[in-house]
C-alpha positions as CSV (number, residue, x, y, z in Angstrom):
1,X,0.1,-10.4,-3.8
2,X,3.8,-10.8,-3.4
3,X,5.6,-10.1,-0.1
4,X,8.7,-8.0,-0.5
5,X,11.9,-7.4,1.5
6,X,14.0,-4.3,0.8
7,X,17.7,-4.0,1.8
8,X,19.3,-0.6,1.3
9,X,22.0,0.8,3.6
10,X,21.0,4.5,2.9
11,X,17.8,5.4,4.8
12,X,16.5,8.0,2.2
13,X,16.9,5.5,-0.6
14,X,15.3,2.8,1.5
15,X,12.3,5.1,2.2
16,X,12.0,5.9,-1.5
17,X,12.0,2.2,-2.5
18,X,9.5,1.5,0.2
19,X,7.2,4.2,-1.2
20,X,7.5,3.1,-4.8
21,X,6.9,-0.6,-4.0
22,X,4.0,0.2,-1.7
23,X,2.2,1.9,-4.6
24,X,2.0,-1.4,-6.5
25,X,-1.3,-3.2,-5.6
26,X,0.3,-6.6,-6.3
27,X,3.2,-6.0,-3.9
28,X,3.4,-5.5,-0.1
29,X,6.5,-4.6,1.8
30,X,6.9,-7.2,4.6
31,X,10.3,-5.9,5.8
32,X,12.9,-3.2,5.1
33,X,16.4,-3.0,6.4
34,X,19.5,-0.8,6.3
35,X,21.7,-3.7,7.6
36,X,22.2,-6.8,5.4
37,X,23.2,-8.8,8.5
38,X,19.9,-8.0,10.2
39,X,18.0,-8.7,6.9
40,X,19.6,-12.1,6.7
41,X,18.7,-12.9,10.3
42,X,15.0,-11.9,9.7
43,X,14.7,-13.6,6.4
44,X,13.3,-16.9,7.7
45,X,10.7,-15.1,9.8
46,X,9.5,-12.9,7.0
47,X,9.8,-15.4,4.1
48,X,9.3,-12.9,1.3
49,X,8.6,-13.8,-2.3
50,X,10.9,-11.0,-3.6
51,X,14.0,-9.2,-2.3
52,X,15.2,-5.9,-3.6
53,X,18.9,-5.6,-2.7
54,X,21.3,-2.8,-2.9
55,X,24.6,-4.0,-4.3
56,X,27.0,-1.6,-2.6
57,X,26.7,-2.1,1.1
58,X,29.1,-2.3,4.0
59,X,29.4,-5.4,6.2
60,X,28.1,-7.6,3.4
61,X,27.4,-6.5,-0.2
62,X,24.2,-7.4,-2.0
63,X,25.8,-10.1,-4.1
64,X,27.0,-11.9,-1.0
65,X,23.7,-11.5,0.7
66,X,21.9,-12.8,-2.3
67,X,24.0,-16.0,-2.4
68,X,23.1,-16.7,1.3
69,X,19.4,-16.0,0.7
70,X,19.3,-18.4,-2.3
71,X,20.7,-21.1,-0.1
72,X,17.7,-20.6,2.3
73,X,15.1,-20.3,-0.5
74,X,16.0,-21.4,-4.0
75,X,12.7,-20.0,-5.3
76,X,13.3,-16.4,-4.1
77,X,13.1,-13.7,-6.7
78,X,15.9,-11.1,-6.4
79,X,16.1,-7.7,-7.9
80,X,19.3,-5.7,-7.5
81,X,19.5,-1.9,-7.3
82,X,22.8,-0.4,-8.2
83,X,24.5,2.8,-9.3
84,X,26.8,0.8,-11.6
85,X,25.5,-1.2,-14.5
86,X,28.6,-3.4,-14.7
87,X,27.3,-5.2,-11.6
88,X,24.6,-6.8,-13.8
89,X,26.9,-9.7,-14.8
90,X,27.5,-10.6,-11.2
91,X,23.8,-10.1,-10.4
92,X,22.6,-12.7,-12.9
93,X,25.2,-15.3,-11.6
94,X,23.0,-15.5,-8.4
95,X,19.9,-15.9,-10.5
96,X,18.6,-12.3,-10.2
97,X,15.4,-11.6,-11.9
98,X,16.4,-8.1,-12.9
99,X,18.5,-5.1,-11.8
100,X,17.5,-1.5,-11.5
101,X,19.9,1.4,-11.9
102,X,19.6,4.2,-9.4
103,X,17.8,6.4,-9.0
104,X,14.8,4.0,-9.3
105,X,11.5,5.4,-10.7
106,X,7.9,4.2,-10.5
107,X,8.3,3.2,-14.2
108,X,11.1,0.9,-13.2
109,X,9.0,-0.7,-10.5
110,X,6.1,-1.1,-12.8
111,X,8.3,-2.9,-15.3
112,X,9.9,-5.3,-12.9
113,X,6.6,-6.0,-11.1
114,X,5.1,-7.5,-14.3
115,X,8.1,-9.8,-14.6
116,X,7.9,-10.8,-10.9
117,X,4.2,-11.6,-11.2
118,X,4.8,-13.7,-14.3
119,X,7.6,-15.6,-12.7
120,X,5.5,-16.2,-9.6
121,X,2.6,-17.6,-11.7
122,X,4.9,-19.8,-13.7
123,X,6.4,-21.3,-10.6
124,X,3.2,-21.8,-8.6
125,X,0.9,-22.6,-11.6
126,X,-1.9,-20.8,-9.8
127,X,-3.5,-18.7,-12.6
128,X,-6.2,-17.4,-10.2
129,X,-3.6,-15.2,-8.5
130,X,-3.4,-13.0,-11.5
131,X,-5.8,-10.2,-10.4
132,X,-5.8,-8.7,-13.8
133,X,-8.0,-11.4,-15.2
134,X,-10.8,-10.5,-12.7
135,X,-13.1,-7.7,-12.0
136,X,-11.2,-5.5,-9.6
137,X,-11.7,-2.0,-8.1
138,X,-8.9,-0.1,-6.4
139,X,-10.0,3.0,-4.5
140,X,-7.1,3.3,-1.9
141,X,-4.0,4.9,-3.3
142,X,-5.5,5.5,-6.7
143,X,-8.9,5.0,-8.4
144,X,-8.7,2.2,-11.0
145,X,-11.5,0.0,-12.2
146,X,-10.8,-3.2,-14.2
147,X,-13.4,-5.3,-16.0
148,X,-13.3,-9.0,-16.7
149,X,-10.1,-9.7,-18.6
150,X,-8.1,-7.0,-16.8
151,X,-9.0,-4.1,-19.1
152,X,-9.0,-0.7,-17.4
153,X,-12.5,0.8,-17.6
154,X,-12.8,4.0,-19.6
155,X,-15.5,6.3,-18.3
156,X,-17.4,8.4,-20.9
157,X,-17.5,11.4,-18.6
158,X,-15.8,12.6,-15.4
159,X,-19.2,12.8,-13.8
160,X,-20.0,9.2,-14.6
161,X,-16.7,8.2,-12.9
162,X,-17.4,10.3,-9.8
163,X,-20.9,9.1,-9.4
164,X,-19.6,5.5,-9.6
165,X,-17.1,6.4,-6.9
166,X,-19.8,7.7,-4.7
167,X,-21.8,4.5,-5.1
168,X,-18.7,2.5,-4.0
169,X,-18.5,4.5,-0.8
170,X,-22.2,3.7,-0.2
171,X,-22.4,0.1,-1.5
172,X,-25.5,-2.2,-1.3
173,X,-27.7,0.5,0.0
174,X,-30.4,2.7,-1.6
175,X,-29.3,6.2,-2.4
176,X,-32.1,8.7,-2.9
177,X,-32.2,10.2,-6.4
178,X,-33.1,13.6,-5.0
179,X,-30.0,13.6,-2.9
180,X,-27.8,12.6,-5.9
181,X,-29.3,15.4,-8.0
182,X,-28.7,18.0,-5.2
183,X,-25.1,16.8,-4.8
184,X,-23.9,16.6,-8.4
185,X,-25.9,19.0,-10.5
186,X,-27.3,22.6,-10.3
187,X,-29.1,22.5,-13.7
188,X,-31.1,19.9,-15.5
189,X,-30.5,17.5,-12.6
190,X,-33.2,15.0,-13.5
191,X,-32.0,14.5,-17.1
192,X,-28.3,14.5,-16.1
193,X,-28.8,11.9,-13.4
194,X,-30.8,9.6,-15.7
195,X,-28.2,10.0,-18.5
196,X,-25.3,9.4,-16.1
197,X,-26.9,6.3,-14.6
198,X,-27.5,4.9,-18.1
199,X,-23.9,5.5,-19.1
200,X,-22.7,3.8,-15.9
201,X,-24.9,0.7,-16.5
202,X,-23.6,0.6,-20.1
203,X,-19.9,0.7,-19.0
204,X,-20.5,-2.0,-16.4
205,X,-22.2,-4.3,-19.0
206,X,-19.6,-3.7,-21.7
207,X,-16.8,-4.6,-19.3
208,X,-18.6,-7.7,-17.9
209,X,-18.3,-6.3,-14.4
210,X,-19.4,-8.5,-11.5
211,X,-21.7,-5.8,-10.2
212,X,-24.8,-3.9,-11.2
213,X,-26.9,-0.8,-10.5
214,X,-30.6,-1.2,-9.9
215,X,-33.5,1.2,-9.7
216,X,-35.2,0.8,-6.4
217,X,-38.1,2.9,-5.1
218,X,-37.0,6.6,-5.4
219,X,-33.3,5.8,-5.7
220,X,-30.5,3.5,-6.9
221,X,-28.4,0.7,-5.4
222,X,-25.0,-0.6,-6.4
223,X,-24.8,-4.4,-5.8
224,X,-21.1,-5.2,-5.2
225,X,-19.2,-7.8,-3.2
226,X,-16.2,-7.0,-1.0
227,X,-13.9,-9.4,-2.9
228,X,-14.0,-7.1,-5.9
229,X,-13.2,-3.8,-4.2
230,X,-10.3,-2.9,-1.8
231,X,-12.3,-0.2,-0.1
232,X,-15.1,-2.7,0.9
233,X,-12.5,-5.3,1.9
234,X,-10.8,-2.8,4.2
235,X,-14.0,-1.6,5.8
236,X,-15.4,-5.1,6.3
237,X,-12.6,-6.0,8.6
238,X,-13.6,-3.5,11.2
239,X,-17.2,-4.9,11.3
240,X,-15.8,-8.2,12.6
241,X,-12.6,-7.4,14.5
242,X,-11.7,-4.8,17.1
243,X,-8.4,-6.1,18.5
244,X,-5.5,-7.9,16.8
245,X,-4.6,-11.3,18.3
246,X,-3.0,-14.5,17.2
247,X,-6.2,-15.9,15.9
248,X,-6.9,-13.0,13.5
249,X,-3.3,-11.9,12.8
250,X,-3.2,-13.1,9.2
251,X,-6.4,-11.3,8.2
252,X,-5.3,-8.3,10.1
253,X,-2.0,-8.1,8.2
254,X,-3.8,-8.7,4.9
255,X,-6.2,-5.8,5.7
256,X,-3.3,-3.6,6.6
257,X,-1.7,-4.3,3.3
258,X,-4.9,-3.4,1.4
259,X,-4.6,0.2,2.5
260,X,-2.3,1.6,-0.3
261,X,-3.0,5.3,0.2
262,X,-5.7,8.1,0.3
263,X,-9.2,7.4,-1.0
264,X,-9.5,8.1,-4.7
265,X,-6.0,9.8,-4.6
266,X,-5.5,12.5,-7.3
267,X,-9.3,13.0,-7.6
268,X,-10.8,16.3,-6.4
269,X,-14.1,14.9,-5.1
270,X,-15.2,17.4,-2.4
271,X,-17.5,14.9,-0.7
272,X,-14.6,12.5,-0.1
273,X,-13.0,14.6,2.8
274,X,-15.2,13.2,5.6
275,X,-14.9,9.7,4.3
276,X,-11.1,9.9,4.0
277,X,-10.8,11.1,7.6
278,X,-12.9,8.2,8.8
279,X,-10.7,5.7,6.8
280,X,-7.4,7.2,7.9
281,X,-8.7,6.9,11.5
282,X,-9.4,3.2,10.9
283,X,-6.0,2.7,9.4
284,X,-4.3,4.4,12.3
285,X,-6.2,2.1,14.7
286,X,-5.2,-1.0,12.8
287,X,-1.6,0.2,12.7
288,X,-1.5,0.7,16.5
289,X,-3.1,-2.6,17.1
290,X,-0.7,-4.5,14.8
291,X,2.4,-2.6,16.1
292,X,1.4,-3.2,19.7
293,X,0.8,-6.9,19.1
294,X,4.3,-7.3,17.5
295,X,5.9,-5.5,20.5
296,X,4.2,-7.9,22.9
297,X,5.5,-10.8,20.8
298,X,9.0,-9.4,21.0
299,X,9.1,-8.7,17.2
300,X,10.3,-5.1,17.3
301,X,11.5,-5.0,13.7
302,X,8.0,-6.0,12.5
303,X,6.4,-3.4,14.7
304,X,8.8,-0.7,13.4
305,X,7.9,-1.8,9.8
306,X,4.2,-1.4,10.4
307,X,4.5,2.1,11.9
308,X,6.9,3.2,9.1
309,X,4.5,2.0,6.5
310,X,1.8,4.2,8.0
311,X,4.2,7.2,8.2
312,X,5.1,6.7,4.5
313,X,1.5,7.8,3.8
314,X,1.1,10.2,6.7
315,X,4.7,11.5,7.3
316,X,3.5,14.5,9.5
317,X,1.3,12.4,11.8
318,X,2.6,13.4,15.2
319,X,1.0,10.7,17.3
320,X,2.3,7.9,15.1
321,X,5.7,9.6,14.9
322,X,5.8,9.5,18.8
323,X,4.8,5.9,18.7
324,X,7.8,5.1,16.4
325,X,10.2,7.2,18.5
326,X,9.1,5.3,21.6
327,X,9.9,2.0,19.8
328,X,13.4,3.3,19.1
329,X,13.8,4.7,22.6
330,X,13.0,1.3,24.1
331,X,16.5,0.0,23.4
332,X,19.9,1.6,23.0
333,X,20.6,-0.4,19.9
334,X,18.1,1.8,18.1
335,X,19.7,5.1,19.1
336,X,21.0,5.7,15.6
337,X,17.6,5.2,14.1
338,X,16.0,7.4,16.7
339,X,18.3,10.3,16.0
340,X,18.0,9.9,12.2
341,X,14.3,9.7,12.1
342,X,13.9,12.6,14.5
343,X,16.2,14.7,12.3
344,X,14.2,13.9,9.2
345,X,10.9,14.5,10.9
346,X,12.0,18.0,12.2
347,X,13.3,18.9,8.7
348,X,10.0,17.8,7.2
349,X,8.0,19.9,9.7
350,X,10.0,23.0,8.9
351,X,9.8,22.5,5.1
352,X,6.1,21.6,4.9
353,X,4.5,23.5,7.8
354,X,7.1,26.0,8.9
355,X,6.9,24.8,12.5
356,X,9.0,23.3,15.2
357,X,8.3,19.9,16.8
358,X,6.2,19.7,19.9
359,X,7.8,19.4,23.4
360,X,6.5,15.8,23.4
361,X,8.6,15.0,20.4
362,X,11.6,17.1,21.5
363,X,11.9,15.0,24.7
364,X,13.3,12.1,22.7
365,X,16.5,14.1,22.0
366,X,18.4,15.3,25.0
367,X,20.5,18.4,24.2
C-alpha cells in the first residue's frame, strides 16, 4: 500500500481527489493540504510514497513545491493535476510520474495507480507487495474477490456471490443449513442450497483460492484467514485493542486505512444492514481514538486528516462533524477552515435532508 499526500488549494477539488484516491485499495491518503507551504513543512513527518500536486497555486506553485520535495526525497513519485496540458513539459523536468488534466475522474486515478505501483515495485524489488498476485478479498468499499494470480473471480450466479458474502461475514464458524435455506430461498430450498454450495466450491477451486468450504454436521463452514480478507483484518483489530497508544499506533493506522467504505457497497443484500451499522460504529470508535491520540501528541493536522477521512464516507455524521469543528475552533489559525467546513456541511444538510443544523453545530458560528 502506498502512502499519498495531496496538495490542492481549492477545498472542493481537494475533497474530490481525497475521495477518488481513497477508493483505491492500494493507496491510502496520509495527508491533504490546501497550503503548499504547510504541505512542505509536514512532508518529513508524513513521508509519503506519492504526492498529487496541483500546478496552479498561490504562495508556491506545484512545480516549485515538487522541486523542493525531490530535494528531500529523490525517490518520491509525483503526479501533477492541472487545467492546462502545456504544464506537462515543466512537470516532467522535475521527474513527475504523470500528470492529470482536471477534472480528474476515477478512470484517471485507476490508470495512474497502476503506474505508481509498478514504479514502486521496480524501485523496491519487493514483488510480494503486489497484492494482485495473491488471493485477496475486498468487502469494504466494494465487493471484489481475486484468486491466485490476481484474476477477478466471476460468480456463476448472483445468489452464489451473495451466499459467499454471507460466509465472509460469519467466517470460521458453522452456519446451520436450515438457517441458510430460510434466508435465501422460498422454493426448492434444499436443492438450491446444495447447488449453490457446489458452485461456490467449484469457483474457489478453479481460482486456487486460499480458503475452502466444508460440510460439518448440519451446516457449512468457510475456512479463511484474516490476511486474505479486509473485513476480517478490520474486525480482528478490535479483538486485541481497545485504545490507541504509541505501542499500537502503526497497526491502528493500518487498520484505519483498511476501511475503504460501506460493506459490500453497491450490493443490495438486505441482511447487511445490521452488520454495516456495527462496522461503521467500530470505524467511528477507531477514528475518535486515532484523532484524540494525535491531538494529545500535538499533531493537529494528522488529527484533522483522520476525521476528514471518516467524513468523506459519512459526510452527514453530526457527532464527527462536531469533533472536526472542535478541532478547528481550538485555534484561531483554523478559523477559515472552520467557516468553510461549516458552510459546506449546512449546504449538504439542506440539499440531502432538507434540514437545518442542530444548535450544537450552530454554536461554532457566531452571528
